[in-house]
C-alpha positions as CSV (number, residue, x, y, z in Angstrom):
1,M,0.0,0.0,0.0
2,R,1.3,3.4,-0.9
3,E,2.5,5.5,2.1
4,R,0.2,8.3,3.0
5,Q,2.5,11.4,3.1
6,L,1.2,14.2,5.3
7,F,3.3,16.9,3.6
8,V,4.4,17.1,0.0
9,E,6.2,19.7,-2.1
10,R,4.7,21.1,-5.3
11,M,5.7,23.8,-7.8
12,I,2.9,26.4,-7.8
13,L,3.1,29.5,-9.9
14,G,6.9,29.0,-10.2
15,R,7.6,28.5,-6.4
16,K,8.2,25.3,-4.5
17,M,5.4,25.1,-1.8
18,V,4.8,22.8,1.1
19,V,1.3,21.3,0.7
20,A,-0.6,19.4,3.4
21,Q,-2.7,16.4,2.5
22,L,-5.8,16.1,4.6
23,W,-6.3,12.3,4.4
24,E,-8.9,12.2,7.2
25,Y,-11.2,14.3,5.0
26,M,-10.8,12.4,1.8
27,V,-14.1,11.7,0.2
28,P,-14.8,8.1,-1.0
29,G,-14.2,7.9,-4.8
30,Q,-11.7,10.7,-4.8
31,A,-8.3,9.9,-6.2
32,K,-6.5,12.4,-3.9
33,P,-7.2,13.9,-0.5
34,P,-8.0,17.6,0.0
35,R,-4.9,19.7,-0.1
36,R,-3.9,23.0,1.4
37,V,-0.8,25.2,0.7
38,L,0.9,25.8,4.0
39,C,4.0,27.9,3.1
40,S,6.9,28.1,0.6
41,Q,9.7,25.6,1.0
42,E,12.1,28.5,1.9
43,E,9.8,29.7,4.7
44,S,9.6,26.2,6.2
45,F,13.4,26.1,6.5
46,T,14.2,29.6,7.8
47,I,13.2,31.8,10.7
48,T,13.1,35.6,10.3
49,L,14.5,37.3,13.4
50,P,13.3,40.6,14.8
51,N,16.4,42.3,13.3
52,G,15.4,41.2,9.8
53,K,18.1,38.5,9.6
54,T,17.2,34.9,9.0
55,K,18.5,31.6,10.4
56,R,17.9,28.0,9.5
57,R,15.3,26.0,11.5
58,S,16.4,22.7,13.1
59,A,14.6,19.6,12.0
60,Q,12.5,19.6,15.2
61,Q,11.7,23.3,14.8
62,R,10.6,22.8,11.1
63,A,8.4,19.9,12.1
64,L,6.7,21.9,14.9
65,Y,6.2,24.9,12.5
66,L,4.6,22.7,9.8
67,V,2.3,21.0,12.4
68,G,1.2,24.4,13.6
69,L,0.3,25.4,10.1
70,L,-1.4,22.0,9.5
71,N,-3.6,22.5,12.6
72,Q,-4.6,25.9,11.3
73,A,-5.3,24.5,7.8
74,V,-7.5,21.7,9.3
75,A,-9.4,24.3,11.3
76,D,-10.0,26.4,8.2
77,Y,-11.0,23.4,6.2
78,K,-13.6,22.4,8.9
79,K,-15.0,25.9,8.8
80,E,-15.2,25.7,5.0
81,L,-17.1,22.5,5.2
82,A,-19.5,24.0,7.8
83,E,-20.2,27.0,5.6
84,K,-20.3,25.1,2.3
85,P,-24.1,24.7,2.1
86,K,-24.4,28.5,2.5
87,Q,-22.0,29.2,-0.4
88,S,-22.7,28.9,-4.0
89,C,-19.9,27.5,-6.2
90,P,-18.4,30.3,-8.4
91,N,-18.8,30.0,-12.1
92,I,-15.6,29.7,-14.1
93,S,-16.2,33.1,-15.6
94,E,-16.1,34.7,-12.1
95,A,-12.9,32.8,-11.2
96,F,-11.4,34.0,-14.5
97,N,-12.3,37.6,-13.5
98,G,-10.6,37.3,-10.1
99,W,-7.5,35.8,-11.7
100,L,-7.4,38.6,-14.4
101,D,-7.8,41.3,-11.7
102,Q,-4.6,39.9,-10.1
103,I,-2.8,39.7,-13.4
104,A,-3.7,43.3,-14.2
105,A,-2.3,44.4,-10.9
106,T,1.0,42.5,-11.1
107,R,1.8,42.1,-14.8
108,S,2.1,44.2,-17.9
109,A,-1.0,45.4,-19.8
110,A,0.1,43.3,-22.8
111,T,0.2,40.2,-20.7
112,A,-3.2,40.9,-19.2
113,R,-4.7,41.3,-22.7
114,T,-3.2,37.9,-23.7
115,Y,-4.7,36.2,-20.7
116,R,-8.0,37.9,-21.3
117,R,-8.2,36.5,-24.8
118,T,-7.6,33.0,-23.3
119,R,-10.7,33.5,-21.1
120,E,-12.8,34.7,-24.1
121,K,-11.8,31.6,-26.1
122,Y,-12.4,29.2,-23.3
123,L,-15.9,30.6,-22.6
124,A,-16.7,30.6,-26.3
125,I,-15.9,26.9,-26.6
126,N,-17.0,25.5,-23.3
127,G,-19.5,28.1,-22.1
128,D,-19.8,29.3,-18.6
129,H,-20.1,26.6,-15.9
130,P,-19.5,26.0,-12.2
131,L,-15.8,25.9,-11.5
132,A,-16.3,22.7,-9.6
133,D,-17.5,21.0,-12.9
134,Y,-14.3,21.6,-14.7
135,S,-12.6,18.4,-15.8
136,H,-10.0,17.1,-18.3
137,L,-12.8,16.9,-20.9
138,Q,-13.1,20.7,-21.0
139,A,-9.4,21.1,-21.6
140,T,-9.4,18.5,-24.4
141,R,-12.4,20.2,-26.0
142,F,-10.8,23.6,-25.7
143,L,-7.5,22.6,-27.3
144,G,-9.3,20.5,-30.0
145,S,-11.5,23.4,-31.0
146,L,-8.5,25.7,-31.2
147,A,-6.9,23.2,-33.6
148,E,-10.1,23.2,-35.7
149,M,-10.0,27.0,-35.8
150,G,-6.6,26.8,-37.5
151,L,-4.3,27.9,-34.7
152,A,-0.7,26.7,-35.0
153,P,0.5,24.1,-32.6
154,R,2.7,26.6,-30.8
155,S,-0.2,29.0,-30.3
156,I,-2.3,26.1,-29.0
157,N,0.4,25.2,-26.5
158,K,0.6,28.8,-25.4
159,E,-3.2,28.8,-24.7
160,A,-2.7,25.5,-22.8
161,T,0.0,27.1,-20.6
162,Q,-2.2,30.1,-19.8
163,L,-5.1,27.9,-18.9
164,Q,-2.8,25.8,-16.6
165,A,-1.7,29.1,-14.9
166,F,-5.3,29.9,-14.3
167,L,-6.2,26.5,-12.8
168,S,-3.1,26.6,-10.6
169,W,-4.2,30.0,-9.3
170,C,-7.7,28.6,-8.5
171,F,-6.1,25.9,-6.3
172,A,-3.7,28.4,-4.7
173,A,-6.6,30.8,-4.0
174,G,-8.6,28.1,-2.4
175,L,-11.4,28.1,-5.0
176,V,-11.0,24.4,-5.6
177,L,-9.9,21.7,-3.0
178,V,-8.0,19.5,-5.5
179,P,-5.5,20.7,-8.1
180,A,-6.7,20.1,-11.7
181,R,-4.9,17.6,-13.9
182,P,-2.2,19.2,-16.0
183,V,-3.5,20.6,-19.3
184,P,-2.2,18.5,-22.2
185,K,0.1,19.9,-24.8
186,L,0.8,19.1,-28.4
187,R,4.1,17.5,-29.3
188,I,5.9,19.9,-31.8
189,T,8.6,19.0,-34.3
190,Q,11.3,21.6,-33.9
191,R,11.9,23.6,-37.1
192,E,14.7,26.0,-37.9
193,A,13.8,29.6,-37.2
194,K,12.8,31.7,-40.2
195,V,15.3,34.7,-40.1
196,Y,16.8,37.2,-42.4
197,S,20.2,36.6,-43.9
198,L,22.6,39.5,-43.5
199,E,22.4,40.1,-47.2
200,Q,18.6,40.4,-47.0
201,A,18.8,42.8,-44.1
202,L,21.3,45.0,-45.9
203,A,19.1,45.0,-49.0
204,I,16.2,46.3,-47.0
205,D,18.4,48.8,-45.4
206,A,19.4,50.1,-48.8
207,L,15.8,50.4,-49.8
208,L,15.1,52.4,-46.7
209,V,18.0,54.8,-47.4
210,Q,16.6,55.3,-50.9
211,A,13.1,56.1,-49.4
212,V,14.7,58.7,-47.2
213,E,16.4,60.4,-50.1
214,A,13.2,60.3,-52.2
215,S,11.1,61.8,-49.4
216,R,13.2,65.0,-49.4
217,A,10.8,66.4,-52.0
218,D,7.7,65.4,-50.0
219,S,6.0,66.9,-47.0
220,D,7.7,67.0,-43.6
221,Y,5.4,64.2,-42.4
222,R,6.5,61.9,-45.3
223,Q,10.1,62.7,-44.5
224,R,9.6,61.9,-40.9
225,L,8.0,58.6,-41.7
226,A,10.8,57.5,-44.1
227,L,13.5,58.5,-41.6
228,S,11.7,56.7,-38.8
229,H,11.5,53.5,-40.8
230,L,15.3,53.7,-41.3
231,R,15.8,54.5,-37.6
232,A,13.8,51.5,-36.5
233,W,15.5,49.1,-38.9
234,R,19.0,50.2,-37.9
235,L,18.3,49.9,-34.2
236,L,16.8,46.4,-34.7
237,R,19.6,45.3,-37.0
238,F,22.4,46.4,-34.6
239,T,20.7,45.3,-31.2
240,G,18.2,42.5,-31.8
241,F,15.7,44.5,-29.7
242,R,12.1,43.4,-29.4
243,A,9.9,45.6,-31.6
244,S,8.0,46.9,-28.6
245,E,11.3,48.1,-27.1
246,V,11.9,50.2,-30.2
247,V,8.4,51.7,-30.4
248,T,8.5,52.8,-26.7
249,L,12.2,53.8,-26.5
250,K,12.8,57.4,-25.4
251,L,15.7,59.5,-26.5
252,S,16.7,60.1,-22.9
253,A,17.5,56.3,-22.7
254,I,20.2,56.6,-25.4
255,R,23.4,57.3,-23.5
256,L,25.9,57.9,-26.3
257,A,28.6,59.2,-24.0
258,D,28.4,56.1,-21.9
259,G,28.1,53.7,-24.8
260,Y,24.8,52.0,-24.0
261,I,21.0,52.2,-24.3
262,L,19.0,51.9,-21.1
263,L,16.0,49.7,-21.5
264,Q,13.4,50.5,-18.9
265,D,9.6,50.4,-18.3
266,N,7.4,52.9,-20.2
267,L,4.2,52.8,-18.2
268,E,2.7,55.6,-20.4
269,M,2.6,53.1,-23.2
270,G,1.9,50.1,-21.1
271,M,5.3,48.5,-21.7
272,E,7.3,46.7,-19.0
273,V,10.8,45.4,-19.7
274,K,10.8,41.6,-20.2
275,G,11.7,39.9,-17.0
276,R,11.2,43.2,-15.1
277,V,14.9,43.9,-15.1
278,E,16.3,47.1,-16.6
279,A,19.1,46.4,-19.0
280,R,22.1,48.4,-20.4
281,V,22.6,47.4,-24.0
282,P,26.0,48.2,-25.4
283,I,26.0,50.3,-28.7
284,A,27.8,48.7,-31.6
285,Q,30.2,51.0,-33.5
286,G,28.0,50.9,-36.7
287,L,25.0,52.0,-34.6
288,L,27.0,54.6,-32.7
289,D,28.0,56.4,-35.9
290,F,24.3,56.4,-37.1
291,L,22.9,57.6,-33.7
292,T,25.5,60.3,-33.3
293,K,24.4,62.0,-36.6
294,D,20.7,61.2,-36.1
295,L,20.5,62.7,-32.5
296,A,22.4,65.8,-33.5
297,A,19.7,66.5,-36.2
298,R,16.7,66.0,-33.9
299,S,14.1,68.8,-33.5
300,V,13.5,70.5,-30.2
301,G,10.6,68.9,-28.3
302,E,11.2,65.3,-29.6
303,N,10.9,62.8,-26.8
304,Y,10.8,59.3,-28.5
305,Y,13.3,57.6,-30.8
306,L,10.3,57.2,-33.2
307,D,8.7,60.5,-32.6
308,R,5.8,62.4,-34.3
309,G,7.8,65.6,-33.9
310,N,5.8,66.8,-30.9
311,G,7.1,64.6,-28.2
312,R,4.5,61.8,-28.8
313,P,5.3,58.3,-30.1
314,L,4.9,57.8,-33.8
315,Y,3.6,54.2,-33.4
316,S,1.3,52.9,-30.7
317,S,2.3,49.3,-31.1
318,A,4.8,46.9,-32.6
319,D,2.1,45.7,-35.0
320,A,1.8,49.3,-36.4
321,L,5.6,49.4,-37.0
322,S,5.5,46.0,-38.6
323,K,2.9,47.0,-41.1
324,A,4.9,50.2,-42.0
325,L,8.0,48.1,-42.8
326,L,6.2,45.3,-44.6
327,P,6.4,46.9,-48.1
328,Y,10.2,47.1,-47.9
329,K,10.4,43.5,-47.0
330,R,8.2,42.6,-50.0
331,A,10.2,44.9,-52.3
332,A,13.4,43.0,-51.3
333,G,11.8,39.7,-52.3
334,V,12.2,38.2,-48.8
335,D,10.6,34.9,-47.9
336,P,7.0,35.8,-46.8
337,R,7.3,33.3,-43.9
338,I,9.9,35.5,-42.2
339,K,8.2,37.8,-39.7
340,V,8.9,41.5,-40.5
341,L,10.4,42.5,-37.2
342,H,10.9,39.3,-35.2
343,G,12.8,37.7,-38.1
344,L,15.4,40.4,-37.6
345,R,15.8,39.5,-33.9
346,G,16.5,35.9,-35.0
347,G,18.7,37.2,-37.7
348,V,20.9,39.0,-35.2
349,A,21.2,35.8,-33.1
350,T,22.2,33.8,-36.3
351,W,24.7,36.4,-37.5
352,L,26.4,36.5,-34.1
353,S,26.7,32.7,-34.2
354,Q,28.1,32.9,-37.7
355,A,30.7,35.3,-36.4
356,G,31.7,32.8,-33.8
357,A,30.0,34.2,-30.7
358,E,29.2,31.7,-28.0
359,L,25.5,30.9,-27.5
360,S,25.7,32.1,-24.0
361,T,26.9,35.5,-25.3
362,V,24.0,35.6,-27.8
363,Q,21.7,34.8,-24.9
364,K,23.0,37.8,-22.9
365,I,22.7,40.2,-25.9
366,L,19.1,39.1,-26.6
367,R,18.4,39.1,-22.8
368,H,16.8,35.6,-22.7
369,K,16.3,33.9,-19.4
370,D,16.9,30.4,-20.7
371,L,19.6,29.3,-23.2
372,S,17.0,27.0,-24.8
373,T,15.1,30.1,-25.9
374,T,18.1,31.6,-27.6
375,R,18.8,28.3,-29.4
376,Q,15.4,28.5,-31.0
377,Y,16.3,31.9,-32.5
378,V,19.4,30.7,-34.3
379,N,18.9,29.2,-37.7
380,A,21.4,26.3,-37.7
381,D,21.0,25.7,-41.4
382,M,22.7,29.1,-42.0
383,L,25.8,28.2,-39.9
384,D,29.0,27.1,-41.6
385,T,29.4,23.6,-40.3
386,Q,32.2,22.8,-42.7
387,A,34.4,25.6,-41.3
388,A,33.7,24.4,-37.7
389,L,34.6,20.8,-38.6
390,D,37.8,21.9,-40.2
391,K,38.9,23.3,-36.9
392,L,39.1,19.8,-35.4
393,P,42.7,18.7,-34.6
394,K,44.4,16.9,-37.5
395,D,46.2,13.6,-37.1
396,K,49.9,13.7,-37.2
397,I,51.3,11.5,-39.9
């Protein structure tokens, strides 16, 4: 017979938590006992002293601490059971709303919009129903319907991840007594990233320069548009920035004298730096030459790197900038499967690898948390494997 563990450790919302299993309250027919989150693993091992310092608990102290939390959890659970007939089970739409309120308060506006769309899709497919009635069948129907709608496997898996985050929150918030089964995901065959070659990027750059020259006979607005397109492309080509970082970049963040660009939140435009960590991005020499001339010619009152001329951003979103640059990509005859702006970020990763940069260095430049993410940006088919093989030691004859 399997040993009944009183305490188990589970990953919940990215943190390892100590969870109590209330075996004495297990309902016949249930696969698992009711569970309650007691504390984080770190909290169970450390004591915070009055002076703010921490020290490690002994094994006996930790056991007593967890038993105390367990007794409180049991008391709370008994109270829930006593009040249960008076309470109505929330519908899943209400639970979604509570989750989204927390997301809106702690995450970026863009992230909140993404999660809100997951809610809308789920309700459109499964309808509103009591949260307690959720089962694996709803998850399967949800993902199957997304596939029928034509969503790509990666997009479907993203929706699955977001649904799982919601379900984990429901358990952590005490809306359900038992964690939901993991939401299934599709198995995806890894394909090489669709990125610009350096030749293609330079060809588009040349077209942008031509457009700037041709605009000199047009209105000030047309000249500003053409120059902004070139500015955006150059910045992306020399940094591998995310498109949203270019759209929201302020001139004050470009520190030419110090040789770096400071990436920071722009709450006015609802942009938070990925990973919530400000970054100082070194300026390559080619970009430095361009920025030195460009900033010297700026009009008084400009505030943004892509500015309307009155201190306001020229583009409200990365999508708007992408649409503006799409004609240049088409004119250069580039593969339509390459994304207008994101393909350039992957291009930078690939060009750096072609130049011999270590993958960890590329990771640092693109500011990825995981090396596996960086690996997905590099198109291995474009790397010179023969040159690498030729570097292997030769036999001495």
